[in-house]
N, C-alpha and C positions, 0 to 999 in steps of 0.2 A: 427450470428445474434446479432445485437446491440440493447439494450434496454435502453432508457433514462427514469429513474424512475420519474424525475421531469416533463416529458412531457406526459408519457403514464400511470403513476400509476404503480400498481403491475406488475412485469414481468410475462411472461408465466410460466406454471408449471415447476418445477425443472427438470423433466425428459425430457424437450424439449432441454436440453443442454448436450453436452458431457463433457464440461469443462467451467468454469466461471471465468472471470476477473471482479473484483469489483473495480472500480475507484472512484474518488471523485469530489470535487469541492470546491468552496469558503465557503460553509456552514460548520457547525460544528455538531458533533454527538448529542449535547444536545439542538438543535434548532428546535425541533418538532413543536413548536408553529408558527415559521416563515416559516417552510418548512414541511407541514403536510405529504407529501409523505415519509418523513424519517421513520415514524412509520410503514408505509406499507412495506417499504423496509426491515426494521428490522424484521418484521414477516416473510417475504420471506427468509431472510438470516437464520433465525432459522430453517426453513424447509429445507434449503439447507444443514445445518450442521447435521440435523437428518438423511439425506439420506444415507451416505454422498456423496458428489460430488467433483471431483477435482476442487479446487478453489484457486485463487490468488487475495488477496486484496492489494490495493496500497493506502497509506496515509489514507484519510478518509475511504476508503474501508477496510483497516486493522483495523481501529478504530471501524467501524461498525461490522465487523466480531467478533472482540474481545468482544465487548459489547453484541452481540447476544449469545456468548458463556459464558456470565456471568461475564466478567471482568469489572473492574471499569475504566472509561475513565475520565481524568481530564485535566484542562487547565494548560499548562506550565507557570511557573513564567515569562519566557522570550521565545517568539516564536523562533523556530529554522528555520531560513531562510538563505539560501546560501549553500556554499560548506563546508562540514565538514567530518571528518574521521569517519568511521564505522569499527568495528572489528567483525569478525565472532567468535562465541563461538566454543568450541570443538565439540558440536553437529552440529553447522552450517558447520564446515569444513567437516563433514561426511554426510551432508544432501544431498538427491538426487537432490534438486533444488538449494539451496544456495551455494553448493560447486562449482557451475559454476563461482563464484566470487572469487577474491583474498582474502586471509586471512584478509588483511587490504586494504581499498580503500576509496577514497574521493567521497562522494555521494552528489547529489543535494537534499536539504531539503527545505520543505515549509509547516510547520505545527505549529499550536498553541496549540494542544492537544497531549496527550500521553495516552497510556493504559497499564494496568497491564497485566501480563501473565495469560491467562485463565487457569482454573483448568484442569490439564491433558495435557496442551500444553508444548512444549519444546522451550526454548529461543535459537534463532539461530544467532542473532547479536545484538550488543548494542553500545552505546557511552555514553559520559558524560551527554547528554541531556535526553535520554530515551531508552527504549527497541526499537530496530530497526527492528527485524524480529522474527517470531515465526512459529511453525508448530503445527497443532492440528489434532489428529486422523489419521495421515499419509496421509491425503488427502487435507488438507487445509493449505495454507500459507498466511502470512500477512507480508508486508514490509512497514515501515514508510516513507522511502525515495522514490524518484521518478525515477524509472528506465525507465519510458515511455516518459519523457519530451524531447522535441526537442528545438532547439535554438529559432525558431519563437514562439513557445508556451511560453517559458520562457520570451521572450521579451515582450509579452502581459502581463504576470503576473507582470513584473517589472514596466511596464508603468501604471498599474491599480492604480488610485489614492485612491481607497477605502481600499487597503491593501498594502501599499508601503513597500519595504524592507528598512533596516536601511541605506544602502549606495548603491544607484542605480548604480552609475558609477563603483564602485568597483565590484559589482556583474556582470555587463555587461562584464567587462574586464576579470574576472575570468571565466565566461562562455565561452567567445571566446577561452580561453586557454584550457578548460577542456571538452567541450561538445562532441568533436569527440570521445575521449576515453570513455567518459561516455555512449554515445549511443551504442558503441560496447559492453560494459558490460551489458547494458539493453537488447540488442539482445540476448546475451548469457544467461541471466537469463530467458527470455521469452522462448527460445528454450528448456532450461532445464526443465522449468515447463511443456511445452507441451509434451515433451518426457515422463516425469513422469506421466502426465495425461493419455497418451496413454497406458502406462504400466498398470496403475490402471484400466482403462476401459477394457483392454483385459484380465486382470487377473481375 
């Protein structure tokens, strides 16, 4: 079941889902005045964390989950857009979801905000720009990078005049070189999360 908060408002009750993916968009986590549905989604995410429910947040989804768990979210001095290296922490290398990825990998980034580690959470990956992944309560994961992005999607992002990357031509060239391997890592991460969710639900 797919729910678009910006179209339908608050999603169905938490127990309507076996597992949840929380994605994002061009909005930012502190823009409630521009996007009133963000506050409704934040309330829903807090109820999700209270249950708890197997959940994976991506980029804005990770920021919103961290915020719902009480972590501070702030704007980066310089947006992280493009391909950059990410490294798993020791906990990440042993994590049931993030361990599907190599210890070091080049990831597609597109975010202007970053978040602190929520209380009780474990840092799973980072880089020079920000915390890149965390796990909370053994059931909730967040990643700041974009394992879900495809080349056509990224092409639309690159061409968006409202949020242009620093160097469009370079990013297009790097994407042609890296996107195939990156999509395979994204599939590995997704399969790993779904396997973990199935174990959690059956346990």
